[in-house]
Backbone bond lengths (Angstrom), bond angles and torsions (degrees), N, CA, C in turn:
res aa  C-N    CA-C-N  psi(-1)  N-CA   C-N-CA  omega(-1)  CA-C   N-CA-C  phi
1 M - - - 1.454 - - 1.548 106.55 -
2 N 1.261 113.43 131.29 1.494 121.26 174.75 1.482 110.64 -87.80
3 L 1.324 116.74 123.57 1.471 120.38 -176.87 1.529 112.80 -72.39
4 F 1.342 111.27 -30.35 1.514 115.65 -175.54 1.534 108.64 -120.84
5 N 1.299 115.97 98.69 1.463 120.87 175.94 1.461 110.04 -96.70
6 K 1.336 117.47 116.67 1.461 123.01 -177.52 1.587 108.23 -74.72
7 L 1.265 115.43 146.55 1.395 121.26 -179.00 1.553 106.77 -77.16
8 P 1.348 118.37 125.76 1.498 120.01 -174.47 1.552 107.41 -73.65
9 G 1.337 114.18 144.31 1.441 120.67 179.74 1.435 118.61 76.93
10 F 1.376 116.54 8.06 1.437 121.34 179.97 1.497 111.33 -101.05
11 A 1.336 119.98 119.18 1.516 119.03 -175.56 1.517 106.39 -97.02
12 R 1.324 114.15 147.50 1.465 120.58 177.66 1.555 112.53 -64.90
13 S 1.305 115.85 135.35 1.474 119.11 -177.65 1.562 109.18 -66.21
14 P 1.307 117.39 147.93 1.468 122.07 177.14 1.472 111.82 -63.51
15 A 1.335 113.29 146.41 1.473 120.43 176.01 1.533 111.75 -60.52
16 G 1.237 117.13 142.66 1.511 120.82 -178.49 1.470 109.68 -126.95
17 L 1.404 107.42 -147.74 1.462 116.90 -178.74 1.600 117.21 -63.64
18 E 1.285 111.00 -21.25 1.488 116.97 -178.14 1.485 111.18 -58.86
19 R 1.311 113.53 -43.14 1.590 119.09 -179.91 1.413 113.70 -62.60
20 V 1.361 113.37 -42.27 1.528 117.72 177.00 1.527 109.87 -63.94
21 V 1.281 118.39 -42.67 1.500 119.33 179.57 1.509 109.45 -63.94
22 L 1.322 115.55 -46.75 1.505 115.29 -178.35 1.562 113.27 -61.10
23 R 1.300 115.60 -32.69 1.548 119.64 179.20 1.556 109.58 -71.95
24 R 1.326 115.94 -34.38 1.500 116.23 -176.48 1.520 113.88 -85.11
25 L 1.319 118.52 -17.25 1.443 121.28 -171.38 1.591 114.96 -60.49
26 P 1.399 114.76 -39.52 1.530 110.09 178.06 1.578 112.25 -63.60
27 A 1.321 117.41 -38.60 1.414 119.87 177.97 1.521 111.04 -65.43
28 I 1.352 116.62 -39.23 1.511 117.60 178.18 1.497 109.40 -65.60
29 L 1.277 118.10 -42.53 1.446 124.66 -179.92 1.528 111.00 -56.68
30 L 1.278 115.71 -56.48 1.523 122.55 179.03 1.460 111.66 -61.78
31 G 1.407 120.46 -54.25 1.411 123.29 -175.02 1.504 113.57 -64.20
32 G 1.410 111.56 -40.61 1.485 113.68 178.99 1.555 112.27 -67.43
33 S 1.261 118.20 -36.57 1.426 121.40 178.52 1.544 111.06 -65.49
34 L 1.321 118.06 -40.46 1.502 123.38 177.34 1.555 109.75 -63.74
35 V 1.378 113.54 -46.29 1.500 114.23 -179.39 1.437 112.88 -68.38
36 L 1.329 118.50 -38.55 1.464 120.33 178.90 1.527 110.59 -69.98
37 G 1.292 121.53 -23.43 1.450 125.16 -178.45 1.508 109.95 -84.00
38 L 1.263 120.53 -10.55 1.537 120.92 -179.44 1.441 114.60 -65.36
39 P 1.392 124.97 -34.44 1.489 119.52 175.74 1.498 114.77 -59.38
40 S 1.361 117.01 -31.93 1.404 120.43 179.15 1.612 111.25 -70.58
41 V 1.284 114.85 -35.85 1.508 118.72 174.46 1.565 108.24 -70.50
42 I 1.299 117.81 -40.60 1.554 118.98 -177.39 1.503 109.34 -68.14
43 A 1.376 114.15 -30.73 1.520 114.11 -175.39 1.551 110.62 -72.42
44 R 1.361 113.72 -23.23 1.505 114.81 173.90 1.442 115.51 -86.14
45 V 1.397 119.65 -15.11 1.430 121.19 178.52 1.453 116.53 -87.25
46 I 1.330 113.83 -41.24 1.532 119.37 -178.06 1.493 111.23 -69.48
47 P 1.347 115.06 140.48 1.433 116.95 174.53 1.558 113.46 -72.59
48 W 1.437 112.80 132.97 1.461 112.78 179.86 1.611 107.37 -100.46
49 H 1.385 112.63 143.25 1.427 113.12 175.49 1.613 109.42 -87.79
50 G 1.291 114.36 147.35 1.422 119.98 178.45 1.479 109.88 112.73
51 T 1.291 119.24 -159.69 1.483 124.14 -175.99 1.540 106.70 -83.77
52 A 1.396 110.25 164.36 1.473 117.43 179.75 1.486 112.67 -61.29
53 A 1.401 114.23 -38.90 1.456 120.06 178.66 1.549 111.03 -59.69
54 D 1.336 117.99 -42.67 1.435 121.82 179.75 1.634 106.95 -61.42
55 A 1.273 117.11 -44.80 1.416 120.02 179.84 1.465 112.72 -63.36
56 L 1.352 121.40 -37.94 1.442 122.51 174.73 1.492 114.19 -65.24
57 V 1.385 114.38 -36.12 1.453 118.67 -178.21 1.595 108.12 -68.56
58 R 1.269 115.54 -41.08 1.469 122.22 179.22 1.535 110.41 -65.19
59 I 1.322 117.92 -42.77 1.489 121.03 178.85 1.538 109.55 -67.71
60 A 1.343 120.18 -38.57 1.367 125.88 178.29 1.553 108.74 -63.89
61 T 1.286 118.53 -44.70 1.440 124.92 179.25 1.531 109.61 -59.63
62 V 1.300 115.71 -47.91 1.497 120.98 178.96 1.529 108.47 -59.97
63 D 1.332 117.58 -47.52 1.526 121.72 179.71 1.521 112.85 -58.25
64 I 1.391 116.83 -37.96 1.420 119.26 179.49 1.546 109.54 -67.70
65 V 1.375 119.36 -48.00 1.400 122.44 178.36 1.507 113.54 -60.35
66 V 1.301 117.06 -41.55 1.472 120.28 179.55 1.498 111.42 -67.80
67 T 1.337 118.10 -41.29 1.395 123.17 175.62 1.634 113.29 -56.78
68 G 1.342 112.45 -41.21 1.427 117.79 177.89 1.538 114.26 -70.17
69 V 1.383 114.62 -36.40 1.488 118.55 -178.70 1.556 106.84 -74.36
70 V 1.357 121.40 -35.88 1.351 121.26 -179.93 1.562 111.61 -68.78
71 I 1.240 114.96 -37.62 1.514 119.25 177.42 1.557 107.50 -69.25
72 L 1.263 121.38 -38.78 1.462 121.97 172.26 1.547 115.05 -59.55
73 H 1.325 111.78 -39.45 1.549 120.79 174.96 1.564 111.30 -61.17
74 W 1.350 111.70 -47.47 1.447 114.95 -179.81 1.583 111.80 -64.80
75 T 1.348 115.50 -37.15 1.493 119.69 177.71 1.530 109.23 -64.37
76 A 1.343 119.24 -43.50 1.453 121.23 -178.68 1.536 110.21 -64.09
77 V 1.364 116.18 -41.86 1.420 120.20 -178.34 1.593 108.53 -65.11
78 L 1.345 118.21 -41.81 1.362 121.90 -179.81 1.556 112.54 -66.22
79 T 1.317 116.53 -33.55 1.489 120.87 175.26 1.549 110.98 -68.44
80 V 1.252 118.65 -39.09 1.437 125.25 -179.70 1.559 105.66 -66.26
81 A 1.301 115.50 -44.48 1.506 121.07 -179.20 1.588 108.57 -62.23
82 I 1.344 117.97 -46.75 1.371 118.00 178.44 1.537 115.35 -61.19
83 A 1.252 113.29 -39.03 1.479 119.85 174.50 1.490 114.02 -62.89
84 A 1.339 117.14 -41.65 1.437 119.79 179.19 1.533 111.41 -72.57
85 V 1.312 122.17 -31.07 1.417 124.96 175.67 1.532 107.91 -70.48
86 I 1.245 118.86 -39.65 1.462 122.20 177.13 1.547 109.53 -58.01
87 V 1.360 117.41 -51.03 1.395 119.76 178.20 1.568 114.41 -62.54
88 L 1.274 115.10 -37.97 1.466 120.57 172.09 1.522 112.73 -59.95
89 V 1.280 120.43 -43.06 1.424 122.53 178.28 1.512 111.93 -71.53
90 M 1.305 117.25 -32.54 1.442 122.34 179.12 1.556 110.70 -68.79
91 K 1.275 114.57 -34.52 1.425 119.68 -178.58 1.568 114.25 -78.79
92 G 1.292 115.55 -3.48 1.485 124.31 -177.75 1.441 111.41 -70.71
93 P 1.302 119.07 178.98 1.515 121.78 178.93 1.544 113.39 -60.68
94 A 1.296 115.65 151.52 1.378 123.70 -177.14 1.564 106.12 -90.68
95 Y 1.353 114.96 142.48 1.431 119.59 -176.37 1.561 109.87 -116.75
96 V 1.312 117.79 148.66 1.465 121.59 175.27 1.529 108.09 -83.42
97 A 1.266 114.33 131.03 1.542 121.56 176.11 1.510 109.06 -78.06
98 D 1.245 116.97 150.18 1.429 122.80 172.73 1.539 111.98 -65.18
99 A 1.279 116.28 141.54 1.497 117.47 -176.72 1.614 105.94 -78.01
100 Y 1.298 109.96 139.73 1.508 116.08 177.84 1.545 105.75 -121.15
101 P 1.315 116.31 103.22 1.534 114.69 -177.01 1.526 113.31 -71.53
102 L 1.320 115.51 138.66 1.373 122.05 179.96 1.475 105.52 -111.35
103 P 1.449 119.01 110.48 1.457 121.48 -174.61 1.572 109.02 -73.09
104 D 1.344 118.52 -22.15 1.374 115.89 -174.03 1.609 108.60 -124.96
105 A 1.247 110.06 52.54 1.466 114.26 -176.15 1.506 114.63 -70.94
106 D 1.337 119.74 -39.23 1.440 123.38 -178.22 1.548 115.25 -85.99
107 R 1.316 117.70 -33.02 1.456 123.19 179.91 1.534 109.55 -144.89
108 P 1.310 115.93 153.45 1.489 119.42 178.84 1.544 109.70 -62.80
109 S 1.330 109.99 147.75 1.520 115.51 176.88 1.588 109.43 -70.94
110 P 1.316 120.22 158.78 1.431 122.71 176.44 1.503 110.23 -61.06
111 Q 1.292 123.05 -26.16 1.493 120.11 -174.46 1.539 107.08 -75.00
112 E 1.294 118.52 -25.46 1.492 116.83 -176.66 1.456 114.80 -84.35
113 T 1.319 117.98 -11.83 1.482 122.55 178.71 1.497 116.39 -79.59
114 R 1.367 113.60 -12.35 1.456 118.93 -176.48 1.444 111.35 -75.40
């Protein structure tokens, strides 16, 4: 028994924007992470006025915000990747479902009327 019976006469849908998106996502993930991580690097390079403790607090605050924004970026990229994969799968070949006979399709069976 073949588990996957393709629907005869059904042609695969042409590739669309989902393939372009999937090809660009690794570069977007890496490039976006690097760009979003720049404020953390800049916070360590620029001189801070005040005490050393104040500078450390400011740097830690920048690091916390950058970490949150980078994780948000990764989540957005993952969400777009999942959506593109779903579209890719849905454009794939159609399959025939197994038949499920319904013995009481037109009227209820006598067992259900009791």
